[in-house]
C-alpha positions in Angstrom: 8.6 5.8 -12.9 5.7 8.2 -13.2 4.1 9.4 -10.0 0.5 8.2 -9.7 -2.3 10.7 -8.9 -3.7 9.4 -5.6 -6.1 12.0 -4.2 -6.4 15.5 -5.7 -5.9 18.6 -3.5 -5.3 16.8 -0.2 -4.4 20.1 1.5 -8.0 21.3 1.0 -9.0 19.0 3.8 -6.9 21.0 6.2 -8.1 24.5 5.3 -8.1 26.7 8.4 -5.8 24.5 10.5 -2.3 25.6 11.3 0.3 24.4 13.8 4.0 24.8 14.8 6.6 22.2 14.0 8.3 19.7 16.2 10.6 16.7 15.6 12.7 14.2 17.5 14.8 11.2 16.5 13.2 7.9 17.4 13.8 4.3 16.4 11.4 2.9 13.8 8.2 1.2 14.9 8.1 -2.4 14.2 5.8 -3.6 11.4 3.1 -4.9 13.8 2.3 -1.3 15.0 1.7 0.1 11.5 -2.1 0.1 11.9 -4.3 3.0 11.1 -5.7 4.9 14.1 -2.9 3.8 16.5 -2.2 7.3 17.8 -2.8 7.9 21.5 -3.6 11.6 21.8 -3.7 13.5 25.1 -6.5 15.9 25.9 -5.5 19.6 26.3 -6.8 21.2 29.4 -7.2 24.6 27.8 -8.4 23.8 24.3 -11.1 21.9 22.4 -8.5 20.1 20.3 -6.0 17.4 21.5 -2.3 17.9 21.8 -0.2 15.6 19.6 2.5 14.0 21.7 3.9 11.7 18.9 6.1 13.5 16.4 6.5 10.6 14.0 4.3 9.1 11.2 4.8 5.7 9.7 3.2 4.1 6.7 3.3 0.5 5.3 2.2 -0.7 1.9 2.7 -4.0 0.2 1.1 -7.1 -1.3 1.6 -10.6 -2.7 0.7 -12.6 -5.8 0.8 -16.3 -6.6 0.2 -18.2 -9.9 0.1 -22.0 -10.4 0.0 -23.6 -13.8 2.2 -24.6 -16.7 2.9 -21.0 -17.7 2.8 -18.5 -14.8 3.5 -14.9 -14.1 3.5 -12.9 -10.8 4.5 -9.2 -10.7 4.4 -6.5 -8.1 5.0 -2.8 -8.2 5.2 -0.5 -5.1 5.5 3.3 -5.0 5.7 5.2 -1.7 6.6 8.8 -1.0 6.7 10.4 2.5 7.6 14.0 3.4 7.8 16.2 6.4 6.6 19.7 5.3 6.8 21.3 8.7 3.2 22.0 9.5 2.2 18.6 8.3 3.6 15.2 7.4 2.2 13.6 4.2 2.6 10.2 2.6 1.1 8.7 -0.5 1.6 5.8 -2.8 0.3 2.7 -4.5 0.8 -1.0 -4.7 -0.2 -3.2 -7.6 0.2 -7.0 -7.7 -0.8 -9.3 -10.5 -0.9 -13.1 -11.0 -1.7 -15.0 -14.2 -1.6 -18.7 -15.1 -2.2 -20.8 -18.2 -2.2 -24.6 -18.7 -3.6 -27.1 -21.2 -7.4 -27.4 -21.0 -7.3 -30.6 -18.9 -5.0 -29.1 -16.2 -6.2 -26.7 -13.5 -4.8 -23.2 -12.9 -4.7 -20.8 -9.9 -4.0 -17.1 -9.5 -4.4 -14.9 -6.5 -3.2 -11.3 -5.7 -3.5 -9.1 -2.6 -2.5 -5.5 -1.7 -2.8 -3.4 1.4 -1.7 -0.2 3.2 -1.6 0.9 6.8 -0.5 4.0 8.8 0.5 4.9 12.3 0.6 8.4 13.7 -1.6 9.9 11.0 -4.6 12.2 11.6 -6.2 11.3 8.2 -5.7 8.0 6.4 -7.5 7.2 3.1 -7.2 3.9 1.2 -8.8 2.4 -1.9 -8.3 -1.2 -3.1 -9.6 -2.7 -6.4 -9.4 -6.4 -6.9 -10.1 -7.9 -10.3 -10.2 -11.6 -11.2 -10.9 -13.8 -14.2 -10.8 -17.4 -15.2 -12.1 -20.0 -17.7 -11.2 -22.1 -20.7 -10.5 -21.0 -24.3 -8.5 -22.1 -27.3 -7.7 -25.5 -25.7 -6.3 -23.8 -22.6 -7.5 -23.1 -19.0 -6.5 -19.8 -17.5 -6.8 -17.8 -14.2 -5.9 -14.2 -13.5 -6.2 -11.8 -10.6 -4.9 -8.3 -9.8 -5.1 -6.1 -6.7 -4.2 -2.4 -6.6 -4.2 -0.2 -3.5 -3.7 3.6 -3.3 -3.3 5.5 0.0 -2.9 9.0 1.5 -1.8 9.7 5.0 -1.6 13.2 6.7 -0.5 14.1 10.2 -0.9 17.7 11.5 2.0 18.8 13.8 1.0 19.2 17.5 -2.6 18.7 16.7 -5.1 15.8 16.9 -8.7 15.8 15.7 -11.2 16.0 18.7 -12.7 12.6 17.9 -9.4 10.9 17.0 -7.9 10.0 13.6 -10.1 9.7 10.5 -9.8 6.5 8.5 -11.7 5.9 5.3 -11.1 2.6 3.4 -12.8 1.3 0.3 -12.4 -2.2 -1.3 -14.0 -3.1 -4.6 -14.0 -6.7 -5.9 -15.0 -7.4 -9.5 -15.0 -10.2 -12.0 -13.8 -9.5 -15.6 -14.8 -12.1 -18.2 -12.1 -11.3 -20.7 -9.2 -13.7 -21.3 -5.8 -12.9 -19.9 -2.9 -12.1 -22.2 -0.4 -14.7 -23.3 1.8 -16.1 -20.5 5.1 -17.7 -21.6 7.3 -19.4 -19.1 7.4 -18.8 -15.4 8.1 -15.2 -14.3 8.3 -13.6 -10.8 9.3 -10.0 -10.5 9.1 -7.0 -8.0 9.7 -3.3 -8.6 9.9 -0.8 -5.7 10.3 3.0 -5.6 10.3 4.4 -2.1 11.4 7.7 -0.6 11.2 9.6 2.7 12.3 13.2 3.2 12.6 14.8 6.7 15.2 15.6 9.4 14.8 12.0 10.6 13.8 9.3 8.1 13.5 5.6 7.9 12.8 3.4 4.8 12.7 -0.4 4.9 11.9 -2.8 2.0 11.3 -6.5 2.1 10.7 -8.6 -1.0 10.8 -12.2 -2.2 10.3 -13.8 -5.6 10.3 -17.4 -6.6 9.5 -19.2 -9.8 9.5 -23.0 -10.6 9.6 -24.3 -14.2 6.2 -25.4 -15.5 4.5 -24.9 -12.2 4.7 -21.8 -10.1 5.4 -18.1 -9.7 5.0 -16.3 -6.4 6.1 -12.9 -4.9 5.6 -10.7 -1.9 6.9 -7.2 -1.0 6.4 -4.6 1.7 7.7 -1.0 2.1 7.7 0.9 5.4 8.5 4.6 5.6 8.8 6.9 8.6 9.4 10.6 9.1 10.0 12.5 12.4 
Protein backbone atom coordinates (compact mmCIF):
# COMPACT_ATOMS: atom_id res chain seq x y z
CA UNK A 1 0.00 0.00 0.00
CA UNK A 2 1.47 3.40 -0.93
CA UNK A 3 2.42 5.67 1.96
CA UNK A 4 0.31 8.84 2.00
CA UNK A 5 1.89 12.27 2.20
CA UNK A 6 0.56 13.73 5.42
CA UNK A 7 2.56 16.88 6.22
CA UNK A 8 5.67 17.87 4.30
CA UNK A 9 8.94 18.57 6.16
CA UNK A 10 7.65 17.96 9.73
CA UNK A 11 11.23 18.23 11.10
CA UNK A 12 11.34 21.88 10.01
CA UNK A 13 9.08 22.64 12.97
CA UNK A 14 11.80 21.43 15.33
CA UNK A 15 14.74 23.43 13.92
CA UNK A 16 17.17 24.40 16.64
CA UNK A 17 15.82 21.94 19.22
CA UNK A 18 17.94 18.97 20.30
CA UNK A 19 17.83 16.51 23.18
CA UNK A 20 19.29 13.24 24.51
CA UNK A 21 17.47 9.91 24.28
CA UNK A 22 15.73 7.95 26.98
CA UNK A 23 13.45 4.91 26.93
CA UNK A 24 11.87 2.50 29.36
CA UNK A 25 9.53 -0.43 28.91
CA UNK A 26 6.01 0.30 30.12
CA UNK A 27 2.66 -1.38 29.59
CA UNK A 28 0.41 0.18 26.93
CA UNK A 29 -2.00 2.89 27.91
CA UNK A 30 -5.63 1.99 27.68
CA UNK A 31 -7.66 3.47 24.85
CA UNK A 32 -9.40 5.98 27.09
CA UNK A 33 -6.12 7.83 27.77
CA UNK A 34 -5.28 8.38 24.08
CA UNK A 35 -6.23 12.04 24.05
CA UNK A 36 -4.20 14.85 22.65
CA UNK A 37 -2.54 17.04 25.25
CA UNK A 38 -2.58 14.45 28.07
CA UNK A 39 1.10 14.90 28.99
CA UNK A 40 1.86 16.12 32.51
CA UNK A 41 5.22 17.93 32.25
CA UNK A 42 7.31 18.92 35.28
CA UNK A 43 8.85 22.39 35.44
CA UNK A 44 12.65 22.42 35.50
CA UNK A 45 14.12 24.58 38.25
CA UNK A 46 17.14 25.64 36.16
CA UNK A 47 15.71 26.11 32.66
CA UNK A 48 12.92 27.89 30.80
CA UNK A 49 11.75 24.61 29.22
CA UNK A 50 10.05 21.72 30.97
CA UNK A 51 11.56 18.31 31.61
CA UNK A 52 9.76 15.44 29.91
CA UNK A 53 9.16 12.71 32.50
CA UNK A 54 7.15 10.43 30.18
CA UNK A 55 9.24 8.43 27.69
CA UNK A 56 6.38 6.94 25.67
CA UNK A 57 4.11 8.25 22.92
CA UNK A 58 0.84 6.64 21.93
CA UNK A 59 -1.46 7.35 18.99
CA UNK A 60 -4.92 6.11 18.07
CA UNK A 61 -6.69 6.35 14.71
CA UNK A 62 -9.93 4.81 13.53
CA UNK A 63 -13.44 5.24 12.22
CA UNK A 64 -16.76 3.68 11.31
CA UNK A 65 -19.22 3.54 8.44
CA UNK A 66 -22.82 2.34 8.08
CA UNK A 67 -25.05 2.04 5.01
CA UNK A 68 -28.73 1.04 4.99
CA UNK A 69 -30.65 0.18 1.84
CA UNK A 70 -31.24 -2.56 -0.70
CA UNK A 71 -27.67 -2.36 -2.04
CA UNK A 72 -25.06 -1.21 0.48
CA UNK A 73 -21.31 -0.83 0.83
CA UNK A 74 -19.17 0.14 3.84
CA UNK A 75 -15.36 0.20 3.61
CA UNK A 76 -12.54 1.40 5.82
CA UNK A 77 -8.79 1.79 5.34
CA UNK A 78 -6.31 2.66 8.12
CA UNK A 79 -2.61 3.41 7.70
CA UNK A 80 -0.44 4.17 10.76
CA UNK A 81 3.35 4.32 11.15
CA UNK A 82 5.17 5.15 14.41
CA UNK A 83 8.94 5.39 14.94
CA UNK A 84 11.43 6.24 17.68
CA UNK A 85 14.30 8.15 16.02
CA UNK A 86 16.23 8.81 19.22
CA UNK A 87 15.96 12.59 19.56
CA UNK A 88 12.28 12.46 18.62
CA UNK A 89 9.38 10.07 18.28
CA UNK A 90 7.16 10.52 15.23
CA UNK A 91 3.86 9.01 14.14
CA UNK A 92 1.76 9.68 11.04
CA UNK A 93 -1.10 8.06 9.20
CA UNK A 94 -4.58 8.25 7.73
CA UNK A 95 -8.03 6.71 8.08
CA UNK A 96 -10.66 6.75 5.36
CA UNK A 97 -14.16 5.34 5.83
CA UNK A 98 -16.92 5.28 3.20
CA UNK A 99 -20.59 4.32 3.14
CA UNK A 100 -22.96 4.10 0.16
CA UNK A 101 -26.53 2.86 -0.23
CA UNK A 102 -29.00 2.48 -3.10
CA UNK A 103 -32.66 1.42 -3.16
CA UNK A 104 -35.67 1.72 -5.39
CA UNK A 105 -36.95 5.29 -5.56
CA UNK A 106 -39.79 4.64 -3.12
CA UNK A 107 -37.49 3.22 -0.40
CA UNK A 108 -35.28 5.37 1.87
CA UNK A 109 -31.49 5.03 2.12
CA UNK A 110 -28.98 6.00 4.79
CA UNK A 111 -25.18 6.40 4.80
CA UNK A 112 -22.88 7.72 7.53
CA UNK A 113 -19.09 7.70 7.99
CA UNK A 114 -16.75 9.00 10.68
CA UNK A 115 -12.97 9.04 11.23
CA UNK A 116 -10.75 10.38 14.01
CA UNK A 117 -7.25 10.44 15.51
CA UNK A 118 -5.79 11.16 18.97
CA UNK A 119 -2.40 11.16 20.66
CA UNK A 120 -0.94 10.87 24.16
CA UNK A 121 2.60 11.94 25.06
CA UNK A 122 3.14 14.12 21.97
CA UNK A 123 4.53 17.68 22.02
CA UNK A 124 2.98 18.43 18.62
CA UNK A 125 -0.22 16.89 17.25
CA UNK A 126 -1.82 17.87 13.94
CA UNK A 127 -5.04 16.44 12.47
CA UNK A 128 -7.22 17.23 9.48
CA UNK A 129 -10.58 15.59 8.71
CA UNK A 130 -12.67 16.00 5.57
CA UNK A 131 -16.26 14.72 5.54
CA UNK A 132 -18.13 14.57 2.23
CA UNK A 133 -21.78 13.56 1.81
CA UNK A 134 -24.34 13.25 -0.95
CA UNK A 135 -27.86 11.95 -1.50
CA UNK A 136 -30.90 12.18 -3.71
CA UNK A 137 -32.92 10.36 -6.37
CA UNK A 138 -32.00 9.54 -9.97
CA UNK A 139 -32.84 6.95 -12.63
CA UNK A 140 -35.62 5.47 -10.52
CA UNK A 141 -33.39 4.98 -7.47
CA UNK A 142 -32.76 6.75 -4.18
CA UNK A 143 -29.16 6.95 -2.96
CA UNK A 144 -27.03 8.16 -0.05
CA UNK A 145 -23.27 8.37 0.37
CA UNK A 146 -20.77 9.70 2.88
CA UNK A 147 -16.99 9.51 3.34
CA UNK A 148 -14.68 10.70 6.11
CA UNK A 149 -10.88 10.94 5.86
CA UNK A 150 -8.53 11.90 8.70
CA UNK A 151 -4.77 12.44 8.49
CA UNK A 152 -2.50 13.05 11.48
CA UNK A 153 1.06 13.84 12.54
CA UNK A 154 2.37 13.44 16.11
CA UNK A 155 5.87 14.37 17.31
CA UNK A 156 7.44 14.01 20.75
CA UNK A 157 10.82 15.54 21.63
CA UNK A 158 12.88 13.42 24.04
CA UNK A 159 13.37 14.93 27.53
CA UNK A 160 11.75 18.18 26.47
CA UNK A 161 8.35 19.80 26.77
CA UNK A 162 7.21 23.05 25.21
CA UNK A 163 6.96 25.87 27.80
CA UNK A 164 3.20 26.28 27.36
CA UNK A 165 2.43 22.59 26.96
CA UNK A 166 1.68 20.44 23.90
CA UNK A 167 0.55 22.07 20.66
CA UNK A 168 -2.61 20.61 19.10
CA UNK A 169 -4.00 21.83 15.78
CA UNK A 170 -7.18 20.20 14.43
CA UNK A 171 -9.23 21.03 11.36
CA UNK A 172 -12.54 19.52 10.22
CA UNK A 173 -14.16 20.27 6.87
CA UNK A 174 -17.74 19.21 6.06
CA UNK A 175 -18.97 19.47 2.49
CA UNK A 176 -21.90 18.33 0.37
CA UNK A 177 -21.25 16.94 -3.10
CA UNK A 178 -24.22 16.86 -5.48
CA UNK A 179 -22.87 14.13 -7.77
CA UNK A 180 -24.48 10.69 -7.73
CA UNK A 181 -22.61 7.81 -6.08
CA UNK A 182 -21.25 4.94 -8.17
CA UNK A 183 -23.12 1.71 -8.73
CA UNK A 184 -23.56 -0.35 -5.57
CA UNK A 185 -24.24 -4.06 -6.07
CA UNK A 186 -25.04 -6.37 -3.17
CA UNK A 187 -24.09 -5.79 0.46
CA UNK A 188 -20.39 -5.34 1.18
CA UNK A 189 -18.48 -4.64 4.42
CA UNK A 190 -14.67 -4.58 4.37
CA UNK A 191 -11.74 -3.19 6.41
CA UNK A 192 -8.05 -2.89 5.48
CA UNK A 193 -5.33 -2.03 8.03
CA UNK A 194 -1.60 -1.32 7.65
CA UNK A 195 0.08 -0.48 10.99
CA UNK A 196 3.70 -0.51 12.16
CA UNK A 197 5.75 0.64 15.17
CA UNK A 198 9.57 0.65 15.35
CA UNK A 199 11.48 1.27 18.60
CA UNK A 200 13.20 -0.59 21.45
CA UNK A 201 9.79 -1.08 23.05
CA UNK A 202 6.69 -1.12 20.84
CA UNK A 203 3.00 -1.86 21.00
CA UNK A 204 0.45 -2.19 18.18
CA UNK A 205 -3.19 -3.13 18.70
CA UNK A 206 -5.96 -3.39 16.12
CA UNK A 207 -9.68 -3.85 16.57
CA UNK A 208 -12.09 -4.25 13.67
CA UNK A 209 -15.60 -5.48 12.96
CA UNK A 210 -17.60 -5.87 9.75
CA UNK A 211 -21.20 -6.95 9.22
CA UNK A 212 -23.43 -7.15 6.16
CA UNK A 213 -27.05 -8.27 5.84
CA UNK A 214 -28.64 -9.16 2.53
CA UNK A 215 -30.73 -6.41 0.96
CA UNK A 216 -30.50 -4.19 4.04
CA UNK A 217 -27.21 -3.31 5.77
CA UNK A 218 -23.43 -2.91 5.71
CA UNK A 219 -21.55 -1.63 8.77
CA UNK A 220 -17.90 -1.56 9.87
CA UNK A 221 -15.67 -0.09 12.57
CA UNK A 222 -11.91 -0.23 13.16
CA UNK A 223 -9.28 1.26 15.47
CA UNK A 224 -5.47 1.11 15.55
CA UNK A 225 -3.36 1.99 18.60
CA UNK A 226 0.44 2.29 18.37
CA UNK A 227 2.95 3.06 21.12
CA UNK A 228 6.73 3.48 21.21
CA UNK A 229 9.00 3.94 24.22
